[in-house]
Phi, psi and omega in degrees: 000128180282164188300315181303319178299315186290323180293319182290318173300320181304322181295343179265356179110056180302338173312329182297337178292339179246027174314147177293126184247010190075174181295337181231046176297150185221156172279128181231178181277161175297329172300316183300335178302331185269000177300138187299334183084189181292143180292147183290335176293318174296318174302317180293326174299319180283329178292314177307319179297318180293317178301316179290324180295312179301315177298322178291341181261007176103010180287133171270339172218148170213140172227150188227132182234110175254121188231138167244111190251119184245134178219137173234128184233124175241125187231126177239166173211120182049250189255018181223158178264129184270321184199146170226120182227133176240125186238146176222133173235137189212119181186192184221142178239138179237131180235136184228161164239123176229129184053039178074014185228144183285146166215152186211141171208159186220165178196152175264358182268094182265046161274168178292330176293319177294319180290321176300317175299317179298320183290321178296321179296315173303324176290320179295323181292320179297316181295328173293317178294328177307333183289351185238355183290120173276329181230139177287150172302136180238114183252125169291151183299158171221146177295138169279124187263350185066215182262107183227159174232160176207146177216139168309124185284067181278161178255333179212119182293117183295332180291338181271343183286133182302140183304319183300326179290319181294318180297318183296324176300309186295308178302321178300311173302321179293321184294320179301315175301313181293321175297336183262004177109005178291147173267322180220147169210136173248139186220132188220157173224125175244133187230133182228139176224116178251115180257100190239132182240123177243140175221144177224160178286357175266359165103034173251131172228105190241127182244120186229147181231106190246133187228141180219151180217148181207107175265144181223157162205166175219113183253136186237132170241142185246130172260091189296320181302317181274343184072038187229157171222156177221154186221159171213138175267174179298156171263018178272163174235149174292147185225157171274067186223174171264198183293347176301343179294331179270013175249089196294145178239138186301321183300337180273002178265139184233126178278123177289146177296351174274002174095013174232158188280137165246167195230146187253272186253008167210166196222126174257094182294326182296319177292313187298321180295329175286317171304315181297318179294322175290323172298319177301316174302317183290338178306326184288346176255000183298147178279131186291139179292149178262119177308149180154187175269136186219159165268126182259133177247111194247118175277159197301320182293347174263314185296338181301321183289322181298316183295317178309310187279323188267344183239294190309304183292317182285356171254018166286123191291332180290328172296317177302324182269356180084006176291324181254113184220317189291328173266094171078013167093187178255226182207145174282342187274060187294168182303319182302325174297321176291316179296335174294342180060011184218017181289117183277089179293327182207181177295169179303337181284345186276115173235113183252130194233137169265136186200113179266010182243357190299124181304142178065002182279156180294330184268006185288112172217172179278323186216142178276188186278010168242011177075024176271134172297129185283159188202185175245145169204164183277139168255315173232124188235124181047044171085352186261133171299117182236351183189175182235196173244118185218149182250194191295320183270007177247334195296333182293337187289326180253024173064033174264142189269344178217159174296150169290345185074043178231043172263138184201144171240145182295334185200176177293337182274356179252143174285139178287150179200176189294130175226158184289131170282182168297129177239115186230156172268120180294143186286164180293161192262341180251151182304129185195123180256165177296328178295316174300321181297310177305322185295334185265001185262127183275314186218101185206180180224126174264129182235133181234139171083154184278149183221207181279159177208164175208142177210147186287177184287353178253005182061045184238293177276133184215170171212132180232139175251200180199189173276302181229148183226140181226134174289134176244126186222119183052045176081009181224140173286123183248005176153171184275149177246168168223172176055043184254135170214147174247148185236147177189183164242157191304310182295316176303315185292309185290333177278355176265359177294115188244336179215150174222131180291170181275183185302332180296340179256007180288130183217169182254136164254156177208162174225127172284340195230054176284117189264150179191150167095169171222117352304151186285146175227152169245159178214166183249133186208144182244159183222119184252149174193169167257165171307135193223143181254137176231132186263153168052043186264140182282124184246130181248161170258114185279355177273350187279142177272137179271000000 
């Protein structure tokens, strides 16, 4: 791959090419993606072997995760296919508590000897760690679920769709962009299937089949006379769905107040790429933003990233406690603010909800990687900080009697730990459209699509950009802007929230690659919202030279 190709594909999420495959991930054929894998009875037999071995070696708690992780990546550029990769990773991770201390080991050897060896290693690690453990691990209770199953409610398994059909869609989108004046376009499709089996010494045997999909593109137009170029990415979000996401439905299309289509629970790539190409051409004539205070009208595929960074991460309990610091910092939302019961995280309109069951979301599963049944809970209610995100060995710290069910590991070879659930801003309760919102703005900016961002180590002071920007003057959108970024701090920003559109405008933003931990792991998470208004926000011109 040439450097230019690398840089352009990188803008689409090159990280997908190195999704965790476990220690022994391998390239397989597209047909092999559809192989049935290990029978659930054999999984239970191996899990019971690990559970019994750990108990005989002194473990007071054990969980076993047998995982088969399948990934397909199709990457195209203009009129050619650049890469098609099919990957499989298959193995087991065993976690134990011995002498009040965690131990973990994993293996790709799923024979009885391999399982026994990994379990004995996990116990040995726990015993070694116990010499340095100051306080024993405290797990809040969890219900024993017996033998249960859960599956993403897909209509069409993307792995079963012929590669030729998927390639045709991507190349057709590329052709549309080129026909409409694009000079370059990269286009990709990322498909993930996690087949996960969990068993614990507390009596749960949980079999889950999880599906995710992410279409992307990046279209570029060059102005040779001016020696400049402009680009725009897709307005799609990665989703916890099957291939039906790429089969657009008219009822899923939402007209932006700026006059272009946005998408809810299905996506029209061919339409979006034409709109994107035309918008990129308009960018050359966009007016440079004048720095100052503006009313910001933020659509969901933009606001989701702001939610992720300024709400999702700072309300992870391990960050709050300082356990997680080296990877992206700690949190300003310390326990004293929660204990006060009156810390105003946002205005009275702001209700921020954690939910691992949200339909179509990337984080939707039936049970987390500790065997806890997933649920919904409040983080910020009517503007007040009321809770955090906690797992079994953290929940007692905030006086919770049960885990929130947000424990996750990126693969069988990684130890599970607290990860962000879907965190979303509740829609307004009364009918209210983006058009109505725009009509009430005297001086503002409408932003659509995710862009660059920066946030400090306590998740407090930040700056966010976007994909496209439109000026609002006296209740009307008057033209495209460029070089826009807004700056604020988390508490000031969310307290400036003054209007939220209703449920009909509610949509999901998502990330396949939310990083955390050392060694680092990634997870997939969504953030929902409706179009939202924020008043008196500081805007800078990113194109000005200092």
